[in-house]
C-alpha positions in Angstrom: 115.7 81.6 -10.8 115.7 78.4 -13.0 116.3 79.3 -16.7 113.1 79.1 -18.7 114.5 76.4 -21.1 115.3 74.1 -18.2 111.7 74.1 -16.9 109.2 71.3 -17.3 106.2 72.1 -19.6 104.0 72.6 -16.6 106.5 74.9 -14.9 106.8 76.9 -18.2 103.0 77.4 -18.2 103.0 78.6 -14.6 105.5 81.2 -15.5 103.7 82.2 -18.7 100.5 82.6 -16.8 102.2 85.4 -14.8 102.9 87.1 -18.1 99.3 86.6 -19.3 98.0 88.1 -16.0 100.3 91.1 -16.4 99.1 91.7 -20.0 95.4 91.3 -18.9 95.9 94.1 -16.3 96.3 96.6 -19.2 92.6 96.2 -19.9 89.6 97.7 -18.1 87.9 94.6 -16.8 86.1 94.0 -13.6 87.3 91.0 -11.7 88.3 88.9 -14.7 89.0 85.2 -14.3 91.5 83.5 -16.5 91.7 79.8 -17.6 94.1 77.9 -19.7 92.6 77.1 -23.2 95.5 75.6 -25.2 99.0 76.0 -26.4 100.2 75.1 -29.9 101.8 77.9 -31.8 100.0 80.4 -29.6 99.2 80.2 -25.9 95.5 80.8 -25.4 93.5 81.7 -22.3 89.7 82.0 -21.8 88.7 85.1 -19.9 85.4 85.8 -18.1 84.2 88.8 -16.2 81.7 89.1 -13.3 79.0 90.2 -15.7 79.5 87.0 -17.8 81.3 88.5 -20.7 83.7 86.1 -22.4 87.0 86.9 -24.2 90.1 85.2 -25.5 93.6 86.2 -24.6 96.2 85.1 -27.1 99.9 85.1 -26.6 101.9 84.7 -29.8 105.1 82.8 -29.5 108.1 85.1 -30.0 109.2 85.0 -33.6 106.0 83.5 -34.9 104.2 86.7 -36.0 105.5 90.3 -36.1 103.8 93.3 -34.4 102.9 94.5 -37.9 101.3 91.1 -38.8 99.1 91.2 -35.6 98.2 94.9 -35.9 97.1 94.2 -39.5 94.9 91.4 -38.3 93.3 93.7 -35.8 92.5 96.5 -38.2 91.0 94.2 -40.8 88.8 92.7 -38.1 87.7 96.1 -37.1 86.9 97.0 -40.7 84.9 93.7 -41.1 82.9 94.6 -38.0 82.1 98.0 -39.4 81.5 97.1 -43.1 80.0 93.6 -43.1 77.8 91.2 -41.2 80.5 88.6 -40.8 80.5 87.2 -37.3 84.3 87.4 -36.7 86.0 88.3 -33.4 86.9 91.9 -32.6 90.2 92.9 -31.1 89.8 94.9 -27.9 92.4 97.8 -27.5 94.1 98.3 -24.1 93.8 101.4 -22.1 96.3 103.2 -24.3 94.4 102.2 -27.5 96.9 99.6 -28.6 95.5 96.5 -30.4 98.7 94.5 -29.6 100.4 94.6 -26.3 104.1 93.5 -25.9 104.4 91.8 -22.5 107.3 90.4 -20.6 108.2 89.2 -17.1 111.4 88.1 -15.4 112.2 84.5 -16.1 110.5 84.4 -19.5 112.8 85.1 -22.5 111.8 87.8 -25.0 108.6 89.8 -25.1 105.3 88.2 -26.2 102.8 89.9 -28.5 99.4 89.7 -26.8 96.0 90.2 -28.4 92.8 90.4 -26.5 89.6 89.7 -28.4 85.9 88.8 -28.1 85.0 85.2 -27.7 83.7 83.3 -30.7 80.7 81.2 -29.8 79.7 77.8 -31.3 81.4 74.5 -32.2 84.0 73.9 -34.8 82.6 73.5 -38.3 84.6 70.3 -38.7 81.9 68.5 -36.7 79.3 69.5 -39.3 80.8 69.0 -42.7 77.7 68.7 -44.9 76.6 70.4 -48.2 74.5 73.2 -46.6 77.3 74.2 -44.3 79.9 74.1 -47.1 77.6 76.3 -49.2 77.6 78.7 -46.2 81.3 78.5 -46.1 81.6 79.4 -49.8 79.4 82.4 -49.3 81.6 83.4 -46.3 84.7 83.2 -48.5 83.0 85.3 -51.2 82.1 88.0 -48.7 85.6 88.1 -47.3 87.1 88.2 -50.8 84.8 91.1 -51.8 85.7 93.1 -48.7 89.4 92.3 -49.1 89.6 94.0 -52.5 87.2 96.9 -51.9 88.7 97.9 -48.5 91.7 100.2 -48.5 94.1 99.2 -45.7 95.5 102.0 -43.6 99.2 103.0 -43.5 101.3 100.5 -41.6 99.3 97.5 -42.9 101.4 94.5 -43.8 103.1 94.6 -47.1 103.6 90.8 -47.1 102.4 89.2 -50.3 101.7 85.4 -50.6 103.1 85.1 -54.1 105.2 81.9 -53.7 104.7 78.7 -51.7 107.1 80.2 -49.2 106.2 83.8 -48.5 107.0 84.5 -44.9 110.8 84.5 -45.0 111.2 80.8 -44.0 114.4 79.1 -45.2 113.9 76.8 -48.2 115.1 73.3 -47.0 113.6 71.1 -49.8 114.3 72.8 -53.1 117.7 73.8 -54.5 121.2 72.8 -53.4 122.1 75.3 -50.7 120.4 73.8 -47.6 118.5 70.9 -49.1 117.7 68.2 -46.6 116.3 65.7 -49.1 119.0 63.3 -50.5 119.7 63.4 -54.2 117.5 61.0 -56.2 114.0 60.6 -57.8 112.1 62.0 -54.8 114.2 65.2 -54.8 113.7 65.5 -58.6 109.9 65.1 -58.2 109.8 67.8 -55.6 111.9 70.1 -57.9 109.3 69.6 -60.6 106.4 70.4 -58.2 108.3 73.5 -57.2 108.4 74.6 -60.8 104.6 73.9 -61.3 103.7 75.9 -58.2 106.0 78.9 -59.0 104.6 79.0 -62.6 101.0 79.1 -61.2 101.8 82.0 -58.9 103.5 83.9 -61.7 100.5 83.4 -63.9 97.9 84.8 -61.5 96.3 88.1 -62.6 97.8 90.7 -60.3 94.5 92.6 -60.3 93.2 89.8 -58.1 95.6 90.7 -55.2 93.6 91.6 -52.1 93.6 91.1 -48.3 92.9 87.4 -47.5 92.6 85.3 -44.3 95.1 82.8 -45.7 94.2 80.0 -43.3 90.4 79.8 -43.3 90.0 76.0 -43.1 86.9 74.5 -41.6 88.3 74.3 -38.0 89.0 78.0 -38.1 85.3 78.5 -38.3 82.6 77.9 -35.7 79.0 77.1 -36.3 76.6 79.0 -34.1 72.8 79.1 -34.6 73.2 78.4 -38.4 75.8 81.2 -38.6 79.4 80.7 -39.5 81.9 82.6 -37.3 85.5 82.7 -38.7 88.4 83.3 -36.4 92.2 83.0 -36.3 93.0 85.9 -38.6 96.6 86.1 -37.6 97.8 85.1 -41.1 96.1 88.1 -42.7 98.1 89.0 -45.8 97.9 90.2 -49.3 97.2 87.3 -51.6 95.0 85.7 -54.2 91.6 84.1 -54.1 92.7 80.8 -55.7 95.4 80.4 -53.0 92.9 81.1 -50.2 90.3 78.7 -51.5 92.9 76.0 -52.4 94.3 75.8 -48.9 90.9 75.5 -47.3 89.8 72.8 -49.8 93.0 70.8 -49.3 92.2 70.7 -45.6 88.7 69.6 -46.5 90.1 66.8 -48.7 92.3 65.6 -45.9 89.3 65.5 -43.5 87.0 63.5 -45.8 87.1 60.8 -48.4 87.5 61.7 -52.1 83.8 61.0 -53.0 82.5 63.2 -50.1 85.1 65.8 -51.0 83.8 66.3 -54.5 80.2 66.8 -53.2 81.3 69.3 -50.6 83.6 71.1 -53.0 80.6 71.5 -55.3 78.5 72.9 -52.5 81.3 75.3 -51.5 81.6 76.5 -55.1 77.8 77.0 -55.5 77.8 79.1 -52.3 80.7 81.2 -53.5 79.3 81.7 -57.0 76.0 82.9 -55.6 77.9 86.0 -54.5 81.1 86.3 -56.5 82.6 84.8 -59.7 84.9 81.8 -59.2 88.6 82.5 -59.7 89.9 81.7 -63.2 93.0 79.8 -61.9 93.0 76.1 -61.2 93.5 75.6 -57.5 95.4 72.3 -57.6 98.9 73.9 -58.2 98.3 76.0 -55.0 97.4 72.8 -53.1 100.6 71.3 -54.2 102.3 74.4 -53.0 100.7 73.9 -49.6 102.1 70.4 -49.5 105.5 71.6 -50.3 105.2 74.1 -47.5 104.3 71.3 -45.1 107.3 69.3 -46.1 109.5 72.3 -45.6 108.0 72.9 -42.2 108.8 69.3 -41.2 112.3 69.7 -42.6 112.8 72.7 -40.3 111.0 71.7 -37.2 110.7 67.9 -37.2 113.6 66.7 -39.4 113.4 63.2 -37.9 110.0 62.8 -39.7 111.1 64.2 -43.1 111.9 60.9 -44.8 108.6 59.4 -43.9 106.7 62.5 -44.8 108.3 62.7 -48.3 107.4 59.0 -48.9 103.8 59.7 -48.0 103.6 62.7 -50.3 105.3 61.3 -53.3 102.2 59.4 -54.5 100.2 62.7 -54.3 102.8 64.4 -56.5 102.9 61.5 -59.0 99.1 61.4 -59.2 99.1 65.1 -59.9 101.6 64.8 -62.7 99.6 62.0 -64.3 96.0 63.4 -63.9 96.2 67.1 -62.7 94.2 66.0 -59.6 95.4 66.2 -56.0 94.8 63.0 -54.1 94.5 62.7 -50.4 97.9 62.3 -48.8 98.5 58.9 -47.3 98.4 58.8 -43.5 
């Protein structure tokens, strides 16, 4: 058998489909059909049964998320279905009652964590970025944040806390001297100053605000269906702070719009949020800078050939923040 790493991308997908089919066999479904949906960090398949029911089968790349992470996602989704009217997916347990199945086949290295969940209808919210929908999005965040602090997670729930700009055990490749991949100079000194700003912001957050958060609920992790917002992709479920959760979503909104439109949509989002919950006391801009540092660090780790260009594109954002306290749209 040809080693997995020597296969073409198409041949790898053929072999992984065998793994997906083996995992799907652990669920009580009548004549399911399986179709490739996409492969970025996770490998996704659409599943349909004879009765027309639709599902999503997700294979998490080994090393991306732990079994604890994915189980935590599943139990929070179950609690949201029980306690709220939020239209999020539900994780379907296998015959043994497990929310996450570890699947493997010969010829594919490692085992893959597999999650089987209900299909989320609608189209991505990114196609419909207007004030009414951003107000709905703000209300959705408020409901999730309210549940995240009033719900008591069960034993075994993740203990991860997003309290720094790096909070998942990634190596730090852009700050400090140990493994820094940015040459000495003004760019490196600017990034060091941004690091201090961000760490100070996390240190200053009122610890009573800590709660379960989605941690990646940007507009294209939400679908719009019949005037309802349907959030998905809860795999980053973690303990964190509202200001961080909002800041990351609004940074993605800024990058998808122009700055004038962004201000209008941010105002609509905030109005929708404040109709249900008080706005966080913390300024969100330092947490947005933290997200940009995380992006640079990810590039340093996974696409180092693009690091110099990415640093050059982000430096004006950092310089603008130092002068004005605002976060500008990163240059493309």
